[in-house]
N, C-alpha and C positions, 0 to 999 in steps of 0.2 A: 115781651116780658110783662107788661102791665096787664095784659089779658090773663096771664097765668096767676099773677098776684090777685086779680079780681076773683078768679075761680077759687083760689085757696081761702081767701077771706070770706067769701060767701059760704063755703063749707063750714068754716069756723062759726059764723053767725048762726047757721042752721043747726049747729051742734053735731054735725056728722063726723067731725074729726078730720085730721089730715094725715097723710102717709109719711113714711120715712123720707121718701124722695122729695116730697113737697117741703118737708121741714129743712132738708139740706138745700133745696132751692132758695128758700127764704134767707138762709145764712150766706148764700153766695150771690145774691142779686147785686147788680151794679149800684154803686153808691149814688149814681144819678137818679135812681128810682127810689131812694130811701124816703124822701119826703112823701112820695105817693104811697108807699107801704105804710108809713106812720099815720097818714090820714085814715087809712082803713083799719089799722089796729086800734086807733083811738075810738073808732065806731064800735069795734068789738068790745072794748073795755066799757064804754058807755052803756052798751046794750045789756051786758051781764053784771056790771058792777056800779054803774052810775058815775056820779062825779065826786063821790066821797073817797078820800084817801085815808087809810088807817096808818097811824104812826106807832112805832114801837121803839123801845130803848133797852139797852143791855148794861149790866154791871159785871165786871170781872171780879166775882166774889172770892175766888181763890186763884192765884196766879203762879205759873211756872212749875218746874219740877215734874213735868208729865213724862211718863215712861214710854208713851207711844212715839213712833218715829215719823209722824205725818210731816212730809217734807215742806209744807207751806207754813208750819207753825213755829213761832218764835218761843213758845212756852215748852217745847220739847227739850228733854235733856240731851238730845242729839244735836240741837242747835247751839250756835255760839253767839247768841244775840244779847242785847242789853235789856231785854224785857224784865220787868220787875218780878220778883219771887216773894210771895207772902202767903200765910195761911188764910183760912176762912175769915172774912171781914166780920167785924162786930155787927150786931143787930142794928145799932144806932146808925152806923155808916150805910148799911144796906137800906134802911128806911129813908135816910136822907136822899139816897140815890133814887128811890121810888118816888119821893115827893118831887124831886127835880124833874124826873121824867114826866110825871103828870102835869106839872106846870108848863112843860114844853109841848103839851098836846098829845102825848103818848097814851094809848089805851091799854097797852101791854108792856109789862116790865119783865125782862128775862134775867133770871139768876144763872150765871155761867160759872162753872168751876173747871179748872184744869185737872188733868189726870184721867186715868182710865175709868174711874167711876167713884161712887161713894162707898168707902170700904169699912166704915165703922158707924155704930149706932149713935154715938154722941154727935157726930157731924150731921147725920140725917136728922136727928132731933132739932138741931140748931137751924137747919134749912126749913124744916116743917114749921118751926116757930116763926121764922122770917116770912114764909108764905102766908101764914095765918094773920100776922100783924100787918103785912102789906095790904091784904084784902080788907081787914077791919079798920085799920087806922089811916090808911092812905086812900083806899077805894080805887084801886087799879087792878086789872087782871094780871095774874102771875103766870109767867112762862118759865121754863127751866131747861138748860142744856147742861147736863151733869154727867155725860159719858154713859157707860153701860150701867144699867140699873135693873134690878130684879122686879118682878111683878109686885111683890110685897112692898118694896121701897116706893114704887110709883103709886100704889094705892094709898100708902101713908102720906105721901106728898099731896095727892088729890084730896084726901080727907082734910088736910090742913088748909087747902085753898088753891092748890095748883090747878090751872085749867088747861094748860097746853104744854106738851113736851116737844122739845126741838132736838133733832138728830139728823144732820145732813148725810146724804150719800157721798157728797164731796165731788165725785167725778164718775165717769163711765166705768163699768165693771172691768172692761178690757184694759183700761188705763190705770186702774186702782193699784196694782202691784208696783207701779212706778212712783206712786205717791205715798203708800203706806204698806209696811210688811208685818207689823206687830198685831194686827187683827185683820179680819177678812171683810169683804164686801157683804157677804151673807150676814155677818155679825151686825152690820149697820141696818140692814133690812129688818132683821129680827127685832132690833130694839124699837123700831117704829111699830112693829106688830104688837109688841108687849105693851107699849103705851096705849094703843087702841084697845087692847084687852082690858086695861085698867080703867077704860072709860074716859081717857083724856083726848082732847083735840091734839092733832099732830102737825108739826111743821118740819119739812124736810126739803132741802134743795142742794145746792152745790156751789163750787167755786169755778169760774170760767177763766180761761187764759193761763192755765198752768202747763201749757205745752201740748195739750190734747189736740186731736184733729177735729175738723168739722164733723166728720162722721161720729166721733166719740161725743161731741156735744149733743148731737141728736140722740145717740144711744142713752146718754144720761137723761135727756128730756123724756124719752119714752119710759125709762125706768121710773122716773118720778110720777109720770101719769099712771102707771100701773100700781105704784105704791099708794096712790090716792090719799095723800096727806091733805089736810085742809088748807095749808099755806105753803107756798113754794118760795123760799128766800133765794134771791139771786145775788151772788157775791162775785166780785172780780178781783183777781189776785193783785195785791199790793206787794210786789216782789220784796220779801223781807231779807235784809242783810243778816248774814250769819246762818242762813238756811240753805238747803239744797236747791231751792228755787230763786235764790237771790239774784241770779243772772238773767232771769226771764224778762223779756221786753213786755211791758203791759199791753193788754189787748187794745186794739184801736177803737176810738169812740164809735165809729159806724158799726163795727163788728159787735160791740157791746149792745147797741140799740137793736140790731138784728136778732141777737140772742134773746133779748126780752120779748121782742115781737114774735119770735118762733114759739116761745113758751106760752104766750098769750093765745096764739092761734091753736096750739095743741090742746091747751086746757082753758077754754074761754070762761069757765065758771069758777075757776080757782082764784085764791088770793095769790097774786104775783107781787112779791115784796122785794124791793131792791135794798140791799144791806151793805156789806163791806166793799170798799174799793170804788165807790161811786165817783168820787172826785178824781182818783187816779186814772180810771178808765175813760171817763167822759169829759173831763175838763169843763169847758163852757157849755157843753151840750147836755149836761145832766138834767135840766128841766124837761128834756124830751123823753125821759123815762116813762112819763105818763102817757104821752102820745103813742109810745111803743107798746103800751099795754099794762104797765105797772099800776096797781091800785093800793100799794102799800110801800112804806119807806121806813128805814131805821133813822132815827134822829139822835144827834149827840155823838159821843165817842164810841169807838169800837172796843175790842178786848184789850189790845195793847197799842193801838194807834189812835190818834186824835181824829175826830170827825169834823164836820163843818159846824160852825156856830149855829145853834138852834134857831136864833132869831132870823138868820138869813134864810133858812129853809122855810120857816113860817111865812116870811114875806114872799118868798117864791111861790108858795101855794096860793097865797092871797092874790098875787099878781096874775097867776094863771086862771083865776076864777074857780079854783077847786075848793071843796069843802072838807074840813078835817073831821073824820069820824069821831063821834063823841061816845062816852061811856053810857 
């Protein structure tokens, strides 16, 4: 087994890429070989990305009331959760969030809104104003996850200061109908294409541990590789009460680390960023995300769930001898 791990990692180091079968093999290696695998994925990360870790942060700028039926989401009208519902936050609150993110070492601050998209010009204008002032007054890069947007809306946001658009594929195409029925997988792929057409950097990943098979995890990984986004966020399901996935048992820590490792070996030169569900999935093993290949991490709270206290993550990075990417 170690010889096959060696072969796969050498292919990744050389940039030759790995096959579907090799990706599935990585996800299924015996846990007794996990430390051996991580020693090699650490080498791949260091080769392509060095020792710098990029931090990002998100603000839930509009919460709840979403008409989409994504079965993992507490903000959907189809869920019976206690997630907060409120309209677009004031500019002052958004700027305060951006300043907090920057003080915690984040170089990217993501504006997130619930709902299918931005449907009126007044709201778009307010988001554009927020993007402009975050760049000029706070001095941090602006990312946004705003649902489905037209090319014209994205260009307006870019002109205001937006640098990156985030839109996850969420899961494998073959599993997507089990997760969402109110829009299609192709819709999600096309949104990333529109962001690229607008000249924006792109961020697209998924949520692992939603009941998908190992083969479907690999299917999603190869779809993300073909999508060729600049950053690949890795999320792990935090089974949310009141949703269709509330009964799911969280992914095991070893499986989560193998998933990150597989993505790093498949896409050695990409940003692999661990975001939601880190503590739920990894427990005390979450510092190993970097050895498994991650070179980015979300810091602070998530959309509707609390994250780890930022000072603990900053201390963890210091203790590991990693450098925080600066602006």
